N, C-alpha and C positions, 0 to 999 in steps of 0.2 A: 872858646867857652871858658868862663871862670869856674873853677872848682870850688864847691862849698864844703867846708869841713866844720862839723860841730865839735865844740870843746865844752865839756861839763866838769866843773870842779864840785864834787860832792863833799860838803863839809858844813856841819852845823855852825861851827864858830866863824868860818870865813863868810858864810851866808848872812850872819848877823853883824859882820864888820868887826868882830873881836880879833880875828887873825887876818893878815893880809893874804890875798889870793895869790900865793907864790906858785902852787902847782899848775894852775891854769896858764899863768904867764910862762912857766917852764915849757909847757907843751907848745905854746905859740912860738917861742924862741927856737925850739928844736925844729919845728916845721918850717920856719923861715930859713933855717940853715939847710934843710933837706931839699925843699921844693924849688924847682925852677919854673914850673907851671904857675900861671896866675891863679891865685886863690883868695877866697874870702872866708872869714870865720863867722860862725854863729856861736855865741858865747853865753854861758850861763854859770852862775854860782848858786847852788841850791843846797838845802839841808838834807841830811840823811833820812829822807822819808821815801819809802819805796814808791808810793803812788806819784810823788812829784818827779822822781827820777824817770819812771815809766812815761809820764806825760811829756817830759822834756825830750826824751829820746824819740817818742812817737812824733812830736811836733817837728823836731829837726829832720827826721827821716822822711815823713810823709808830706809835710807842709812847706818846709824850708829848702828842700832839695839837697840835703847833705848826702854825699856819697860815702862819707866816713864820719863817724862820731867817735871821739876819744874822750873817755872819762878818767878822772883821777880821784882816788879816795874811795872809801867804803868797801874795800876788798879784804879787810882783815876779819878776825874771828869775834870782834866785839858785837854786842847785842844790836847796836845801831848800824853796823856795817851790812848794807843790803844791796849794794850796787850789782853784784852778780845775780841776785835773785830778780832784780828789776830787768836786767839784760835778758835773762832766760825767759821772763814773762813776755817780752815784746818781740823776741826773735823767733823765726820759723826754723832756723838751723843754728846749731852751736858748732864752734870751731875750737875744740879743746886744746889743739896743738899750740895755739897762741899762749894760753896760760901755762902749759907745760914748759915751753921754751923760756918764758919770762921767769918762772920760778927757778929753772935750771941756771939761767944766767945770774939771777939774784943770789943763788946759793954760793956762787963763787965770791960773794962779798959779805953776806951775813947768814948765819945759821937759822935765823928766824924767817927766812924766805918761805919755809914750809908752811908758815901760818897764813900766807897770802892766798887769796882765792881769785886772782885775775882770770878773766876768760874773754872770749870774743864770740860774736854771733852775727847772723845776717837777718836783717829785717827788710824784706822786699829787695831793693837794690842798694841797701846801705849796709856797710860793714861797721859794727860797733865793737870797740876794743876797750876793755877795762884795764887801767893802769893803777899802780899803787899811788899813794898820796905824797910821798917824799920826792922832792925835785931831783935829787941825785938818782933815785931808783927809776923815776920817770924816764930819764935819758938812757939809762942802762937798758931798760926794757924796750923802749922804742928802737934803740940801736939794734937790738936782737931781732925784733919782729918786723920792722918796717920794710926790709928787703922783699917781703912777700906781699905787702899791702897793695902796691899798684897793680900787680898781676891779679890779685883777688878781685879788685874793683873792675879790672878788665873782664873777668869772668862773670861779673854781675851786670855787664853791659853799661858800666859807668864811664865817666870821662877818663881820658888817657892822662895819667899823672907822670910827669917827668921830674927827675931829681938830679941834683948835683952829684955826679958819679964819684967825685973825689971825696965827698962826705958821706953819701948814702948810695952805695951801689945796689940797685934793685935787680931782682931776678925776673926775667921773662923767658920762657922756653923759646928756643929757636923754632920758627915755623918751617915745616918741611916742604 
């Protein structure tokens, strides 16, 4: 079974073609390094509009069969940064530990990590993870939280995700 992963770059300027979509490409490149399971991407670059972010997440989760959606951008304190609000609006359960770990990791690099509002949540059988918009921070945050993602998807009765253990050692509890 091919795993479907949604990737959403939330950026007014990238959605208008003013900026190149570097964050979305950074997520894809990172996942290509991590994953050994076959996977396909559902990809979107959209503006910082909460209703569009919500619609895109819902479509990827409910209609396109994504077990994982990773967003980049829209997690700061600026007025148009609304990705966490969109995530909370479409999820039944929030997983604040993801954001806590990402901020803790980012704080080892920059003091402004406390301004970030990354989070994660579950919509039905889909895990949604919000990342910052900077490519370097995307990798740092994914490196921190990805070890728990395959097991979370197992718990949601999603597909079994396998990773290159030399690059991304995942954690799954030993069965008794």
